[in-house]
C-alpha positions in Angstrom: -14.0 -177.7 -123.2 -14.3 -181.4 -124.0 -17.4 -183.5 -124.5 -17.6 -186.9 -122.8 -20.0 -189.8 -123.1 -20.2 -191.3 -119.6 -21.7 -194.8 -119.2 -23.0 -195.2 -115.6 -23.6 -198.7 -114.3 -26.4 -199.0 -111.7 -26.7 -201.5 -109.0 -28.5 -204.8 -109.9 -30.5 -204.9 -106.7 -30.7 -201.4 -105.3 -31.4 -200.9 -101.6 -34.1 -198.6 -100.3 -31.6 -195.7 -99.8 -31.1 -195.7 -103.6 -34.8 -195.2 -104.3 -35.1 -192.5 -101.6 -32.4 -190.4 -103.4 -34.2 -190.4 -106.8 -36.0 -187.0 -106.3 -32.7 -185.3 -105.3 -30.9 -187.0 -108.2 -33.5 -185.8 -110.7 -33.4 -182.2 -109.4 -29.6 -182.2 -109.8 -29.8 -183.7 -113.3 -32.3 -181.0 -114.4 -30.1 -178.3 -112.9 -27.0 -179.6 -114.8 -29.1 -179.9 -118.1 -30.3 -176.3 -117.6 -26.7 -175.1 -117.0 -25.6 -177.1 -120.2 -23.1 -179.1 -118.2 -25.1 -182.2 -119.2 -26.2 -182.3 -122.8 -28.3 -185.5 -122.4 -29.2 -188.0 -119.7 -30.6 -191.3 -120.7 -31.8 -194.3 -118.6 -31.8 -197.8 -120.2 -35.2 -199.5 -120.2 -33.9 -202.3 -118.0 -32.6 -199.7 -115.6 -29.1 -201.2 -115.7 -27.3 -198.1 -117.1 -27.5 -194.4 -117.6 -25.7 -192.6 -120.5 -24.7 -189.0 -119.9 -23.2 -186.7 -122.5 -21.5 -183.9 -120.7 -19.1 -181.0 -121.1 -16.0 -180.4 -118.9 -12.5 -179.1 -119.3 -10.9 -182.5 -118.5 -12.0 -186.0 -117.6 -11.0 -185.5 -114.0 -13.2 -182.4 -113.7 -16.1 -184.3 -115.3 -15.6 -187.0 -112.7 -15.5 -184.4 -109.9 -18.8 -183.0 -111.0 -20.4 -186.5 -111.2 -19.2 -187.3 -107.7 -21.5 -184.5 -106.4 -24.6 -186.4 -107.5 -26.7 -187.7 -104.6 -26.6 -191.2 -106.0 -22.8 -191.2 -106.8 -21.9 -193.9 -104.3 -24.1 -196.4 -106.2 -22.6 -195.5 -109.6 -19.6 -196.9 -111.6 -18.4 -194.7 -114.5 -16.8 -195.3 -117.8 -15.6 -192.2 -119.8 -15.2 -191.8 -123.5 -14.1 -188.5 -125.0 -16.2 -187.5 -128.0 -15.2 -185.8 -131.2 -18.7 -184.3 -131.5 -22.2 -184.8 -130.3 -25.1 -183.9 -132.6 -28.7 -184.1 -131.5 -32.0 -183.8 -133.4 -33.8 -180.6 -132.5 -30.6 -178.9 -131.2 -29.4 -177.6 -134.5 -32.1 -175.1 -135.3 -34.2 -172.9 -133.0 -37.9 -173.5 -132.8 -40.1 -171.2 -134.9 -42.4 -168.9 -132.9 -45.7 -168.0 -134.6 -46.4 -164.9 -132.4 
């Protein structure tokens, strides 16, 4: 499996259809995060871009998965294959004080 950073450009002036798809988009993102196909999903404060770190066998398979998103027709993608992706909090399990 390979890890990709995907930069997603969003429309500058989204139409109402874009906003109506947000709940379905969020549900799919949560599902992909739960399945560990997405490792992170980040929206820029100015709402111009989203950054996704994702895992897939190839770039074309990553693109195929992204095309299944409800908002795909509004997105433009740029892929960068990563050597590694470290995240705070992901390195050690949380301690349980039963």
